Backbone as a chain_set.jsonl record, in Angstrom:
{"seq": "MKNPHTKHRVVCSFTDREWTGRPDDGAGALFGKLSVVGLALCFLLMLLIPGLRDVSAVVLFVAMFATTFTALSILARSSRERAFLQGVTASVNEVLHELSVGSGAQLGADDLRLLLVTGKTRPLSVNGVAGLELKVIRNTSPKPSKHPKPIMKPITTTYVVLAATPPDYGVESFDRLLEAVTADPGASPRS", "coords": {"N": [[-11.317, 38.1, -5.654], [-11.711, 34.747, -6.555], [-11.549, 31.701, -4.608], [-9.011, 29.333, -5.251], [-9.685, 26.084, -6.422], [-9.047, 22.644, -5.847], [-8.455, 20.086, -8.146], [-8.726, 16.607, -8.695], [-7.136, 13.717, -10.06], [-7.391, 10.35, -10.209], [-4.739, 8.204, -10.027], [-4.093, 5.571, -9.331], [-5.592, 3.004, -7.317], [-5.984, 1.109, -4.302], [-6.717, -1.455, -1.868], [-6.459, -2.076, 1.708], [-6.137, -4.741, 1.911], [-4.637, -5.529, -0.204], [-2.208, -4.12, 0.025], [-0.574, -3.354, 2.946], [1.622, -2.293, 4.18], [2.617, -3.255, 6.453], [3.745, -6.115, 6.799], [4.171, -7.852, 8.897], [2.004, -7.756, 10.521], [-0.17, -9.115, 12.849], [1.443, -11.228, 13.536], [1.946, -12.289, 16.07], [-0.44, -13.611, 16.835], [-0.506, -15.536, 14.832], [1.833, -16.927, 15.469], [1.034, -18.03, 17.914], [-1.09, -19.74, 17.099], [0.314, -21.491, 15.426], [1.98, -22.613, 17.31], [0.222, -24.208, 18.772], [-0.499, -26.019, 16.76], [2.037, -27.117, 16.306], [2.481, -28.334, 18.777], [0.473, -30.304, 18.777], [1.352, -31.803, 16.584], [3.798, -32.612, 17.592], [2.97, -34.289, 19.672], [1.899, -36.382, 18.166], [4.214, -37.235, 16.853], [5.63, -38.202, 18.987], [4.87, -40.802, 19.332], [6.313, -42.171, 17.435], [8.979, -41.32, 17.662], [11.048, -41.729, 20.267], [12.719, -39.869, 21.526], [11.407, -37.43, 21.658], [9.836, -37.473, 23.869], [10.54, -36.068, 26.074], [10.216, -33.157, 28.138], [11.702, -30.808, 27.639], [12.491, -31.288, 25.011], [10.041, -31.228, 23.729], [9.274, -28.549, 24.124], [11.351, -27.255, 22.745], [10.922, -28.278, 20.123], [8.315, -27.302, 19.549], [8.76, -24.519, 19.726], [10.676, -24.118, 17.695], [9.23, -25.023, 15.442], [6.985, -23.236, 15.362], [8.293, -20.752, 15.168], [9.755, -20.99, 12.762], [7.716, -21.373, 10.764], [6.188, -19.075, 11.143], [8.028, -17.073, 10.466], [8.459, -17.753, 7.77], [5.902, -17.24, 6.745], [5.666, -14.459, 7.158], [7.758, -13.555, 5.517], [6.802, -14.39, 3.003], [4.447, -12.859, 2.769], [5.574, -10.317, 2.856], [7.116, -10.329, 0.526], [5.09, -10.558, -1.411], [3.705, -8.131, -0.978], [5.742, -6.322, -1.618], [6.122, -6.841, -4.343], [3.61, -6.042, -5.272], [3.696, -3.314, -4.621], [5.738, -2.479, -6.326], [4.449, -2.785, -8.772], [2.436, -0.83, -8.527], [4.067, 1.419, -8.345], [5.167, 1.381, -10.917], [2.892, 1.952, -12.493], [2.266, 4.529, -11.563], [4.604, 5.889, -12.294], [4.38, 5.681, -15.052], [2.255, 7.406, -15.627], [3.372, 9.784, -14.669], [5.487, 10.025, -16.459], [4.1, 10.517, -18.823], [3.165, 13.07, -18.309], [5.387, 14.691, -17.894], [8.46, 15.587, -19.475], [11.064, 15.127, -18.543], [13.008, 12.743, -16.63], [13.24, 13.15, -13.962], [11.024, 13.301, -12.349], [10.241, 10.773, -11.829], [9.408, 8.055, -9.659], [10.813, 5.961, -7.119], [10.346, 2.668, -5.69], [10.757, 2.818, -2.94], [10.444, 5.563, -2.524], [7.731, 5.923, -3.151], [6.615, 4.284, -1.194], [7.328, 5.698, 1.116], [5.843, 7.998, 0.643], [3.275, 6.904, 0.812], [3.206, 5.982, 3.471], [3.762, 8.261, 5.089], [1.983, 10.154, 4.115], [2.495, 12.6, 2.989], [2.748, 15.184, 0.445], [3.965, 15.337, -2.933], [5.429, 17.754, -4.75], [5.08, 18.581, -8.193], [6.285, 19.644, -11.374], [5.204, 20.604, -14.537], [6.623, 21.052, -17.502], [7.856, 23.306, -16.415], [5.772, 24.594, -15.133], [4.256, 25.138, -12.12], [2.081, 23.716, -9.564], [0.998, 21.27, -9.634], [0.652, 18.275, -7.894], [1.579, 15.176, -6.381], [-0.26, 13.056, -4.419], [-1.566, 11.226, -1.559], [-4.619, 9.781, -0.729], [-6.69, 8.548, 1.763], [-9.436, 6.427, 2.364], [-11.689, 5.215, 4.569], [-13.961, 2.606, 5.021], [-17.196, 2.873, 6.537], [-17.792, 1.75, 9.906], [-19.816, -1.06, 10.72], [-22.799, -0.431, 12.468], [-24.837, -1.898, 13.601], [-24.219, -4.294, 14.848], [-22.842, -5.265, 17.982], [-20.349, -6.417, 18.059], [-18.166, -6.148, 15.486], [-18.521, -7.825, 12.361], [-16.698, -7.924, 10.268], [-13.613, -6.223, 9.763], [-13.279, -2.701, 9.062], [-12.648, -1.626, 5.687], [-9.897, -0.074, 4.236], [-9.398, 2.096, 1.639], [-6.923, 3.182, -0.498], [-5.965, 5.937, -2.373], [-3.902, 7.016, -4.947], [-3.277, 10.073, -6.137], [-3.227, 12.695, -8.6], [-3.081, 16.008, -7.956], [-4.286, 19.104, -8.915], [-3.807, 22.445, -8.472], [-4.796, 25.663, -9.136], [-2.619, 28.474, -9.573], [-2.434, 31.559, -7.645], [-2.062, 33.835, -9.211], [-2.946, 33.194, -11.745], [-2.387, 31.662, -14.685], [-2.229, 31.266, -18.154], [-1.178, 28.975, -19.299], [-1.53, 27.201, -17.292], [-4.131, 26.377, -17.45], [-4.07, 24.609, -19.61], [-2.443, 22.662, -18.456], [-4.088, 21.794, -16.344], [-6.192, 20.773, -17.83], [-4.882, 18.656, -19.109], [-4.311, 17.018, -16.925], [-6.801, 16.411, -15.756], [-8.243, 15.349, -17.825], [-9.782, 12.669, -19.646], [-7.949, 9.666, -19.915], [-8.182, 8.239, -22.314], [-9.125, 10.008, -24.176], [-8.71, 12.058, -27.064], [-6.287, 14.67, -27.632], [-7.071, 18.209, -27.808], [-6.822, 20.478, -30.584]], "CA": [[-10.732, 36.966, -6.349], [-12.275, 33.515, -6.017], [-10.588, 30.735, -4.071], [-8.687, 28.251, -6.179], [-10.112, 24.764, -5.955], [-8.151, 21.583, -6.288], [-9.068, 18.986, -8.885], [-7.943, 15.387, -8.553], [-7.238, 12.616, -11.015], [-6.906, 9.15, -9.553], [-3.743, 7.47, -10.806], [-4.363, 4.177, -9.002], [-6.176, 2.803, -5.995], [-5.892, -0.246, -3.78], [-7.243, -1.601, -0.515], [-5.477, -2.539, 2.683], [-5.947, -6.185, 1.745], [-3.604, -5.699, -1.224], [-0.962, -3.604, 0.56], [-0.762, -2.744, 4.256], [2.841, -1.663, 4.639], [2.997, -3.957, 7.678], [3.572, -7.552, 6.541], [4.241, -8.62, 10.136], [0.791, -7.523, 11.289], [-0.812, -10.364, 13.254], [2.434, -12.3, 13.675], [1.81, -12.903, 17.395], [-1.548, -14.562, 16.789], [-0.069, -16.64, 13.979], [2.789, -17.721, 16.245], [0.25, -18.801, 18.89], [-1.801, -20.827, 16.403], [1.3, -22.468, 14.974], [2.467, -23.32, 18.502], [-0.755, -25.254, 19.061], [-0.339, -27.026, 15.711], [3.312, -27.776, 16.573], [2.311, -29.206, 19.944], [-0.292, -31.478, 18.336], [2.247, -32.587, 15.735], [4.803, -33.214, 18.46], [2.335, -35.424, 20.359], [1.819, -37.487, 17.207], [5.559, -37.736, 16.592], [6.114, -38.899, 20.183], [4.596, -42.231, 19.17], [7.332, -42.751, 16.573], [10.328, -40.916, 18.063], [11.084, -41.699, 21.728], [13.466, -38.709, 22.0], [10.491, -36.299, 21.838], [9.019, -37.684, 25.071], [11.093, -35.214, 27.119], [9.56, -31.849, 28.145], [12.55, -29.819, 26.966], [12.449, -31.573, 23.577], [8.737, -30.754, 23.257], [9.333, -27.084, 24.081], [12.245, -26.898, 21.651], [10.258, -28.598, 18.858], [7.199, -26.366, 19.34], [9.319, -23.188, 19.474], [11.295, -24.112, 16.369], [8.17, -25.173, 14.45], [6.209, -21.995, 15.271], [9.163, -19.667, 14.695], [10.077, -21.207, 11.351], [6.576, -21.138, 9.883], [5.798, -17.668, 11.258], [8.987, -16.31, 9.659], [8.168, -18.007, 6.35], [4.656, -16.543, 6.411], [5.956, -13.025, 7.074], [8.565, -13.342, 4.316], [5.937, -14.531, 1.825], [3.569, -11.687, 2.717], [6.423, -9.179, 2.532], [7.461, -10.443, -0.891], [3.883, -10.265, -2.183], [3.444, -6.693, -0.88], [6.805, -5.624, -2.349], [5.814, -6.975, -5.772], [2.444, -5.201, -5.543], [4.13, -1.923, -4.575], [6.492, -2.21, -7.546], [3.457, -2.611, -9.831], [1.826, 0.491, -8.331], [5.098, 2.395, -8.709], [5.274, 1.406, -12.383], [1.742, 2.659, -13.065], [2.413, 5.953, -11.233], [5.68, 6.422, -13.132], [3.876, 5.789, -16.425], [1.479, 8.646, -15.704], [4.31, 10.895, -14.515], [6.245, 10.14, -17.709], [3.216, 11.149, -19.81], [2.975, 14.481, -17.99], [6.627, 15.462, -17.929], [9.457, 15.054, -20.392], [12.236, 14.703, -17.782], [12.849, 11.558, -15.793], [13.436, 13.548, -12.569], [9.775, 13.15, -11.61], [9.991, 9.354, -11.605], [9.488, 7.596, -8.273], [11.266, 4.614, -6.815], [9.408, 1.974, -4.807], [10.939, 3.355, -1.592], [9.853, 6.904, -2.5], [6.278, 5.768, -3.095], [6.288, 3.729, 0.121], [7.428, 6.814, 2.042], [4.683, 8.844, 0.374], [2.094, 6.207, 1.319], [3.25, 5.874, 4.931], [3.713, 9.574, 5.732], [0.841, 10.928, 3.641], [2.917, 13.9, 2.477], [2.562, 15.384, -0.986], [5.194, 15.557, -3.696], [5.146, 18.733, -5.793], [5.582, 18.278, -9.531], [6.118, 20.726, -12.34], [5.08, 20.127, -15.902], [7.21, 22.064, -18.387], [8.156, 24.498, -15.633], [4.577, 25.158, -14.52], [3.982, 24.512, -10.823], [0.665, 23.612, -9.228], [0.617, 19.865, -9.699], [1.302, 17.499, -6.845], [1.213, 13.781, -6.209], [-0.603, 12.86, -3.019], [-2.259, 10.001, -1.176], [-5.868, 9.995, 0.004], [-7.203, 7.302, 2.332], [-10.868, 6.421, 2.622], [-12.038, 4.033, 5.35], [-15.389, 2.313, 4.994], [-17.762, 3.042, 7.876], [-17.976, 0.537, 10.692], [-21.223, -1.405, 10.886], [-23.239, -0.04, 13.799], [-25.913, -2.767, 14.07], [-23.703, -5.369, 15.686], [-21.879, -4.783, 18.962], [-19.054, -6.936, 17.622], [-18.189, -6.108, 14.019], [-18.269, -9.096, 11.69], [-15.431, -7.758, 9.559], [-13.031, -4.912, 10.024], [-13.481, -1.771, 7.937], [-11.655, -1.685, 4.616], [-9.329, 1.225, 3.887], [-8.995, 2.221, 0.25], [-5.921, 4.23, -0.678], [-5.927, 6.49, -3.727], [-2.766, 7.85, -5.328], [-3.919, 11.024, -7.043], [-2.573, 13.92, -9.043], [-3.92, 17.14, -7.579], [-3.906, 20.327, -9.616], [-4.319, 23.653, -7.836], [-4.373, 26.826, -9.921], [-1.912, 29.505, -8.79], [-3.214, 32.763, -7.35], [-1.924, 34.85, -10.242], [-3.62, 32.731, -12.948], [-1.529, 31.558, -15.854], [-2.959, 30.617, -19.235], [-0.655, 27.627, -19.522], [-2.024, 26.32, -16.243], [-5.375, 25.79, -17.937], [-3.699, 23.435, -20.395], [-1.969, 21.666, -17.495], [-5.258, 21.263, -15.656], [-6.917, 19.957, -18.808], [-4.116, 17.423, -19.319], [-4.384, 16.179, -15.729], [-8.163, 15.966, -15.465], [-8.865, 14.769, -19.017], [-9.875, 11.208, -19.729], [-6.732, 9.183, -20.58], [-8.451, 7.71, -23.65], [-9.586, 11.066, -25.074], [-7.664, 12.649, -27.911], [-6.054, 16.075, -27.284], [-7.636, 19.22, -28.704], [-5.834, 21.239, -31.357]], "C": [[-11.285, 35.684, -5.728], [-11.168, 32.567, -5.553], [-10.29, 29.671, -5.109], [-9.138, 26.918, -5.585], [-9.209, 23.711, -6.588], [-8.95, 20.521, -7.008], [-8.14, 17.795, -8.799], [-8.17, 14.47, -9.742], [-6.614, 11.406, -10.347], [-5.956, 8.415, -10.497], [-3.938, 5.977, -10.592], [-4.969, 4.114, -7.608], [-6.02, 1.345, -5.603], [-6.418, -0.261, -2.363], [-6.15, -2.094, 0.416], [-5.337, -4.055, 2.673], [-4.855, -6.476, 0.715], [-2.232, -5.235, -0.728], [-1.251, -2.909, 1.881], [0.454, -1.938, 4.677], [3.362, -2.302, 5.919], [2.808, -5.459, 7.47], [3.633, -8.406, 7.802], [3.024, -8.415, 11.029], [0.108, -8.859, 11.596], [0.145, -11.515, 13.447], [2.32, -13.006, 15.027], [0.703, -13.937, 17.434], [-1.187, -15.769, 15.927], [0.912, -17.541, 14.711], [2.058, -18.586, 17.272], [-0.468, -19.971, 18.249], [-0.835, -21.91, 15.94], [1.926, -23.224, 16.146], [1.529, -24.463, 18.874], [-0.641, -26.382, 18.03], [0.958, -27.806, 15.935], [3.23, -28.722, 17.756], [1.538, -30.462, 19.568], [0.568, -32.388, 17.465], [3.311, -33.303, 16.577], [4.219, -34.411, 19.223], [2.209, -36.625, 19.426], [3.199, -38.089, 16.938], [6.159, -38.462, 17.796], [5.899, -40.405, 20.087], [5.698, -42.917, 18.374], [8.758, -42.478, 17.043], [10.382, -40.806, 19.59], [11.832, -40.482, 22.292], [12.592, -37.489, 22.247], [9.635, -36.432, 23.105], [9.549, -36.894, 26.265], [10.454, -33.826, 27.002], [10.404, -30.805, 27.406], [12.577, -30.041, 25.455], [11.128, -31.088, 22.979], [8.755, -29.233, 23.12], [10.209, -26.622, 22.922], [11.596, -27.141, 20.288], [9.158, -27.584, 18.545], [7.73, -24.976, 19.013], [9.932, -23.099, 18.077], [10.235, -24.187, 15.258], [7.417, -23.855, 14.253], [7.053, -20.844, 14.733], [9.45, -19.795, 13.21], [8.904, -20.86, 10.451], [6.021, -19.725, 10.001], [6.723, -16.803, 10.405], [8.733, -16.514, 8.17], [6.903, -17.281, 5.899], [4.887, -15.042, 6.254], [6.783, -12.718, 5.829], [7.726, -13.443, 3.041], [5.035, -13.315, 1.668], [4.361, -10.445, 2.332], [6.8, -9.176, 1.05], [6.273, -10.092, -1.782], [3.577, -8.764, -2.153], [4.495, -5.881, -1.637], [6.537, -5.677, -3.848], [4.615, -6.104, -6.145], [2.845, -3.732, -5.58], [4.954, -1.554, -5.805], [5.554, -2.031, -8.738], [2.769, -1.257, -9.738], [2.812, 1.584, -8.726], [5.242, 2.503, -10.226], [4.106, 2.157, -13.006], [1.798, 4.151, -12.756], [3.487, 6.577, -12.113], [5.25, 6.558, -14.592], [3.094, 7.084, -16.609], [2.409, 9.857, -15.58], [5.134, 11.109, -15.787], [5.407, 10.798, -18.801], [3.112, 12.65, -19.581], [4.245, 15.31, -18.107], [7.641, 14.772, -18.831], [10.643, 14.478, -19.625], [11.949, 13.483, -16.926], [13.055, 11.883, -14.32], [12.19, 13.373, -11.728], [9.463, 11.692, -11.299], [10.205, 8.995, -10.147], [10.119, 6.216, -8.203], [10.248, 3.969, -5.876], [9.528, 2.5, -3.38], [10.34, 4.752, -1.461], [8.335, 6.819, -2.389], [5.851, 5.214, -1.742], [6.328, 4.828, 1.175], [6.243, 7.76, 1.881], [3.409, 8.217, 0.941], [2.055, 6.184, 2.843], [3.08, 7.239, 5.594], [2.504, 10.396, 5.315], [1.212, 12.314, 3.135], [2.646, 13.983, 0.979], [3.921, 15.593, -1.638], [4.87, 16.544, -4.821], [5.802, 18.336, -7.106], [5.433, 19.521, -10.387], [6.097, 20.11, -13.732], [5.515, 21.264, -16.821], [7.422, 23.39, -17.658], [6.962, 25.132, -14.953], [4.295, 24.397, -13.227], [2.468, 24.42, -10.603], [0.154, 22.194, -9.275], [1.352, 19.127, -8.597], [0.733, 16.085, -6.798], [0.916, 13.585, -4.736], [-1.407, 11.593, -2.815], [-3.487, 10.379, -0.372], [-6.356, 8.641, 0.49], [-8.678, 7.465, 2.648], [-11.209, 5.12, 3.34], [-13.548, 3.839, 5.299], [-15.94, 2.452, 6.406], [-17.939, 1.702, 8.581], [-19.462, 0.217, 10.786], [-21.661, -1.127, 12.319], [-24.307, -0.965, 14.368], [-25.417, -3.797, 15.073], [-22.735, -4.801, 16.724], [-20.459, -5.249, 18.649], [-19.041, -6.937, 16.1], [-17.803, -7.461, 13.419], [-16.952, -9.039, 10.935], [-14.914, -6.351, 9.803], [-13.234, -4.005, 8.819], [-12.324, -1.833, 6.95], [-11.207, -0.264, 4.29], [-8.872, 1.176, 2.431], [-8.044, 3.404, 0.141], [-5.904, 4.636, -2.14], [-4.64, 7.286, -3.89], [-3.299, 8.769, -6.412], [-2.947, 12.123, -7.465], [-3.539, 15.047, -8.722], [-3.393, 18.384, -8.269], [-4.592, 21.5, -8.942], [-3.858, 24.848, -8.648], [-3.65, 27.845, -9.043], [-2.79, 30.74, -8.62], [-3.185, 33.771, -8.499], [-2.525, 34.441, -11.577], [-2.734, 32.782, -14.179], [-2.304, 30.808, -16.93], [-2.473, 29.187, -19.459], [-1.122, 26.659, -18.444], [-3.34, 25.665, -16.654], [-5.102, 24.55, -18.783], [-3.199, 22.313, -19.498], [-3.142, 21.003, -16.796], [-6.069, 20.373, -16.578], [-6.205, 18.631, -19.043], [-4.244, 16.478, -18.131], [-5.772, 15.609, -15.537], [-8.856, 15.323, -16.652], [-8.868, 13.251, -18.929], [-8.641, 10.708, -20.464], [-6.967, 8.682, -21.997], [-8.858, 8.764, -24.64], [-8.41, 11.621, -25.866], [-7.505, 14.117, -27.541], [-6.674, 17.011, -28.308], [-6.527, 19.976, -29.425], [-6.051, 22.706, -31.148]], "O": [[-11.321, 35.555, -4.505], [-10.032, 32.618, -6.023], [-11.197, 29.165, -5.769], [-8.984, 26.673, -4.389], [-8.691, 23.874, -7.693], [-10.005, 20.1, -6.533], [-6.918, 17.943, -8.827], [-9.244, 14.45, -10.345], [-5.444, 11.432, -9.963], [-6.323, 8.054, -11.615], [-3.95, 5.204, -11.55], [-4.866, 5.058, -6.825], [-5.936, 0.461, -6.455], [-6.551, 0.785, -1.727], [-5.065, -2.478, -0.019], [-4.483, -4.593, 3.378], [-4.224, -7.533, 0.751], [-1.216, -5.867, -1.018], [-2.067, -1.989, 1.942], [0.327, -0.992, 5.455], [4.427, -1.932, 6.413], [1.81, -6.02, 7.922], [3.197, -9.558, 7.79], [3.02, -8.858, 12.178], [-0.159, -9.642, 10.685], [-0.282, -12.668, 13.517], [2.574, -14.207, 15.113], [0.877, -15.017, 17.998], [-1.532, -16.901, 16.266], [0.844, -18.765, 14.598], [2.422, -19.744, 17.477], [-0.46, -21.077, 18.79], [-1.128, -23.101, 16.048], [2.357, -24.364, 15.981], [1.975, -25.548, 19.245], [-0.68, -27.56, 18.387], [0.978, -29.025, 15.771], [3.839, -29.792, 17.742], [1.898, -31.563, 19.986], [0.513, -33.61, 17.6], [3.672, -34.448, 16.303], [4.894, -35.426, 19.398], [2.392, -37.765, 19.854], [3.336, -39.306, 16.809], [7.093, -39.249, 17.643], [6.641, -41.189, 20.68], [5.992, -44.091, 18.596], [9.647, -43.308, 16.848], [9.81, -39.871, 20.151], [11.592, -40.103, 23.438], [13.0, -36.59, 22.983], [8.794, -35.573, 23.371], [9.036, -37.051, 27.372], [10.18, -33.365, 25.894], [9.87, -30.008, 26.634], [12.675, -29.078, 24.695], [11.1, -30.594, 21.851], [8.3, -28.694, 22.111], [9.844, -25.697, 22.197], [11.706, -26.303, 19.394], [9.071, -27.071, 17.43], [7.208, -24.315, 18.115], [9.727, -22.116, 17.364], [10.342, -23.488, 14.251], [7.231, -23.405, 13.123], [6.573, -20.048, 13.926], [9.394, -18.806, 12.48], [9.072, -20.13, 9.475], [5.434, -19.221, 9.044], [6.262, -15.904, 9.702], [8.785, -15.56, 7.394], [6.85, -16.764, 4.783], [4.366, -14.424, 5.325], [6.531, -11.72, 5.154], [7.921, -12.667, 2.106], [4.875, -12.797, 0.563], [3.876, -9.61, 1.568], [6.798, -8.127, 0.406], [6.433, -9.408, -2.793], [3.229, -8.184, -3.182], [4.167, -4.856, -2.235], [6.704, -4.677, -4.547], [4.601, -5.496, -7.215], [2.401, -2.983, -6.451], [4.872, -0.421, -6.278], [5.827, -1.217, -9.621], [2.541, -0.605, -10.758], [2.433, 2.563, -9.369], [5.42, 3.599, -10.756], [4.301, 2.923, -13.95], [1.418, 4.964, -13.598], [3.3, 7.68, -12.625], [5.713, 7.459, -15.291], [3.247, 7.774, -17.617], [2.25, 10.841, -16.302], [5.441, 12.245, -16.146], [5.936, 11.553, -19.617], [2.985, 13.42, -20.533], [4.181, 16.507, -18.389], [7.675, 13.546, -18.937], [11.178, 13.441, -20.016], [10.807, 13.222, -16.546], [13.045, 10.971, -13.494], [12.285, 13.302, -10.503], [8.51, 11.41, -10.573], [11.073, 9.556, -9.478], [9.973, 5.405, -9.118], [9.384, 4.655, -5.331], [8.523, 2.617, -2.679], [9.789, 5.095, -0.415], [7.723, 7.56, -1.62], [4.828, 5.632, -1.2], [5.454, 4.885, 2.039], [5.704, 8.262, 2.867], [2.56, 8.921, 1.488], [0.991, 6.347, 3.44], [2.329, 7.361, 6.562], [2.043, 11.247, 6.076], [0.325, 13.128, 2.877], [2.352, 12.979, 0.331], [4.893, 15.974, -0.986], [4.122, 16.212, -5.74], [6.922, 17.827, -7.133], [4.556, 20.351, -10.147], [6.878, 19.212, -14.047], [4.858, 22.301, -16.904], [7.194, 24.461, -18.22], [7.124, 26.129, -14.251], [4.12, 23.178, -13.233], [1.683, 24.981, -11.367], [-1.015, 21.946, -8.982], [2.548, 19.338, -8.394], [-0.428, 15.844, -7.129], [1.746, 13.912, -3.888], [-1.87, 10.969, -3.77], [-3.415, 11.192, 0.549], [-6.427, 7.69, -0.288], [-9.112, 8.508, 3.137], [-11.035, 4.038, 2.778], [-14.316, 4.778, 5.505], [-15.23, 2.179, 7.374], [-18.196, 0.673, 7.956], [-20.282, 1.125, 10.918], [-20.991, -1.529, 13.27], [-24.656, -0.823, 15.54], [-26.115, -4.13, 16.031], [-21.902, -3.956, 16.397], [-19.488, -4.551, 18.943], [-19.825, -7.656, 15.481], [-16.895, -8.142, 13.897], [-16.177, -9.994, 10.957], [-15.684, -5.415, 10.022], [-13.347, -4.48, 7.689], [-11.175, -2.063, 7.328], [-12.029, 0.631, 4.094], [-8.066, 0.329, 2.045], [-8.334, 4.495, 0.633], [-5.837, 3.792, -3.033], [-4.326, 8.138, -3.058], [-3.72, 8.313, -7.475], [-1.98, 12.427, -6.766], [-4.686, 15.037, -9.17], [-2.2, 18.679, -8.215], [-5.819, 21.542, -8.851], [-2.656, 25.037, -8.836], [-4.033, 28.052, -7.892], [-3.758, 30.939, -9.353], [-4.165, 34.477, -8.735], [-2.609, 35.277, -12.477], [-2.381, 33.863, -14.648], [-2.968, 29.814, -16.635], [-3.265, 28.297, -19.772], [-1.116, 25.445, -18.648], [-3.63, 24.536, -16.257], [-5.821, 23.556, -18.683], [-3.492, 21.143, -19.745], [-3.181, 19.779, -16.671], [-6.578, 19.334, -16.157], [-6.855, 17.593, -19.163], [-4.282, 15.261, -18.312], [-5.913, 14.437, -15.188], [-9.959, 14.797, -16.503], [-8.058, 12.645, -18.227], [-8.297, 11.242, -21.518], [-6.043, 8.696, -22.81], [-8.94, 8.479, -25.835], [-7.273, 11.647, -25.395], [-8.487, 14.76, -27.171], [-6.794, 16.687, -29.489], [-5.414, 20.091, -28.912], [-5.324, 23.524, -31.711]]}, "num_chains": 1, "name": "protein.A"}
């Protein structure tokens, strides 16, 4: 008996620039840069406001300035990533709705986020036929080897795919399932 091979259909893909799952990544460096900007701003304001000429007032101003704008930046990035993840969830749910009649296969944004973070698969059944699963595949671009210091960091592309694996016992209806999963979405079904 030959080994069953898995076929994939990409539901959607995105890069780590669109969604990282870590909106607070780089917050320490941002806080440091904003501290320098806050200190420069405080020196300019010292000319107009004599109360800022005290060391404790300078430290308090710089800390409040950097903390406030770092928090706002993280909240904005988090909101943007949440909206992007909801869009990805909607496109995945659209494909899942096409494949199955029941709404039990639908994903929530938290379910998809868990799937993306852990990398686990989610088994699906189409009209009672098993062998279909939703999974995440990550592909990282190779690092440039010419330069000792890379100019830009490698880009990770994440694919949300439907994987179809035929069962060992071979079922005729599985062939129709595999055809439905791997067929071009714009193609008309065969009679």
